[in-house]
N, C-alpha and C positions, 0 to 999 in steps of 0.2 A: 340130739338137740343141744344147743347150746347151754350151758348152764349157767346160771346168774350167781355171782356172788354178793355178797356185803362186806364192803369194806370199812374199817374201824383204826382209826390212828388212835390210840390210848394216850401217847405222851409218856412221861415219865411215870411210871408205878411200879409198889413193890412188888416182888416177885411173888409172894403168897396172894396178894390181892387178884392177880390176874389167873394165877393157877386155879384158884376158885372160881372165878368168871370161865375158865376154859371147862373146868367141869362140869360148871352149871350147864353153857351151850351144848356140850356132847351128850349131857343125860337128858335135855329137855329132846334133840333128837333121837334118842334113843327110846324115850318113849313114847314118842310119833309112830316110829318104826312098830313099836308093840301093838300100837292101834289098828295095824292093818292098812289096806287100801284105802286111800282118799287122803290118809295124813301124809303131808308135804314136808319133809325135813329140808332145812336152810342152812346151806353152805355160808359162813364166815369166814373173813381174812382179817389177822388182828395183829398192826405194828404197834411195838411197844420199846421202849427203853428202859430197863431196870437200874435201880441204885446197884452198888458193887453187890454180888452174892454168887456163891457157889452152889451149883447143882449138881448131885450125883445121880446117876441112872439105875433104875433099878438093879440091875447086874452088877454096877460100879462097883471096885475096891477103896472102901474108907482111907486106905492106906497112901493112896494118889492124892489125898488132901496132906502138905507138907507141913502146915502149920496149927499149932492147937488152937483150940475154941477161946482161948486168952487170948491169943493175938488176934483171931480174926476178930474178937470184939474190939480190941484196941484198935486197930485198922479201919472198924465199920462196915466190914464183909458179912452178910448172912451167909447161913447156910444149910441148903434142906435136900434131905434123900428123896426123890422125887420117883414116878412111875413112869417115867418114860424111858426108851432103851438107852442104851450108851454108856459112858464112865462119867468121870468129873469135868464139867468146863467152867467159865467164868462169864456171868453177864455184866453189863455194867456202861457208864456214860459212853456214847462214842460208837454203839454197838445198836444196830438194827435186828431185834429178836421178832421174829414172823411167826405166827401160830396160826396154820390153816387148821380151822373146825370144818370137815368135809365129809358129805357121805361119799364114802368112795365107789360104793355100788353104783354110783351115777356116774363114775367116770371107769375105772376098771378095779375089781376085785383080787387086785396083785400089791402087796406092800412093797415088793422088791421094785417095782416098776415105778411106784409111788416115790419112792426114794431116790430110783435114778433121776424121776421128773424134778423133784427138789435141788439136785445136784445141777441139772441142766438149766435152771432159771439162773442158777449163781453163776456158771460157765458161761452163760451167754451176757449175764452183766459186766463181769468181768472183762470179757471182751471189747464192751463198749470202752473200756478205759485202756486199750491195749495190752492187755495182759492174758497170758494163756492159761486159763482154770484148766485144773484134771480132776481125775477120780485117783485113788490109790487102791490097788488091788487087796480086798478084804477090808478095806476100811471106808466106812460111810465119812460122807464130807464132801468139800471142794479144795484143792490144794495147788501150789504152783511148784514144780518142778519134784512131782512126788517120787521119780524114779532114780534121782540122784539123793545117796544118804548124806552127804555133806548139805547140800542146799534147800530138801524138801521142807515146806514150811505150809501148815495150815492157815488157810483165812475163813473159813466156814465150817461151823461145826453143825450136826443134824442129829435130831433123837426124836422117837415119836411115840403115841401111845394109840391104839385102834381098839374099839369097843364096840363089837357090831356093825364092823366096817366104818364108822364114824372116828376120824383122827382129831387126835390134837398133839400139844407142844409141835416142834419145826424146826426152825432153824436161827441161827445167830450168825450173821455176818460183822464182821470187824471192819469198821469203816474209819473211824477216826479213835478207836480204843485205844487206853491205855494200857500197853504190853506187857508191864512189869507185874501185874495181877497174876499172869500164868506164870510166873516165877514160884509161885509158891503150892502148885500143883502138878499132878504129871498130867498135863490136856488130854483129853479121851483116853486116858491109862495108854499113851502112844509116849515111851520115855525119850527115843532116840529124834525125834523130830519139831521143829520147832515152830510157833505160831506169827501170824504177822497181820497185817492190816492192810486196806487201800492206801492209808495215809501215808505209811512206812514203804510202800512199794513206788508210791508213785511222788513223794515226797513234797505233796502239798494235803493241808486238810479238805475235804470234800464238804459241801452241802448236804446236811441230813435229809433235806426235803429233796434235793437233785435225787440223788440212791434209791430215795423212796419212791421216786415217781418211776425210774427206770425197773426198779424190781416189779412194780404194779403191772409193767408194760410186758416184761418178760413173763410173768406169771400168766396174765390173760392168754399169751402166744403159746406156753407150752401146753398147758390145760385147757385150750379154747374155751374160754367163759369170759363173760362180760361181767361188768360192776353196774350195782346202784346205790 
């Protein structure tokens, strides 16, 4: 049976506010599961743009943040140690952050496959713009030229959390992102690869709404769901 997903564009919202919102949606679904049969969980897909913020995954290394708290404050960059997987990354204007709140038991109980599906959404979107996205062995996310140690560059970071097969957190795609913010961290804890954006690769700024609609299409294609 094709699953139905509720889509919500949150606009620009602070990271902490949306983290709390995700947690509330996850916990509501967990509570429904605990009720047993007859209680239907609800899938959600949240799109948001955050003000500048660095987020560190639960297994991340704080030393991968290269500027002090005082410097972050002076630059109006927030910082959060989160409960998602992965290491340090940046969120900010010009970047689509996508949070799927899904009951993976209604898809497949396989976190690895779920991560590969998130990557596939981005790979298909990049192909729309004539770019060849790829996976890097042993590293979650989507890259361009990952096998070339000189040219390898990451365009999409991915980190998730799952509780009773309910997912939260998700992916961050650099569209028109100001890439200088990545110079103050070791992105995803990987010191020898660059970060890029659609704007940098294509030489033009893209309408965020255009990229959002393409992402929605490819999510529906990859996960075989419909929206309401």
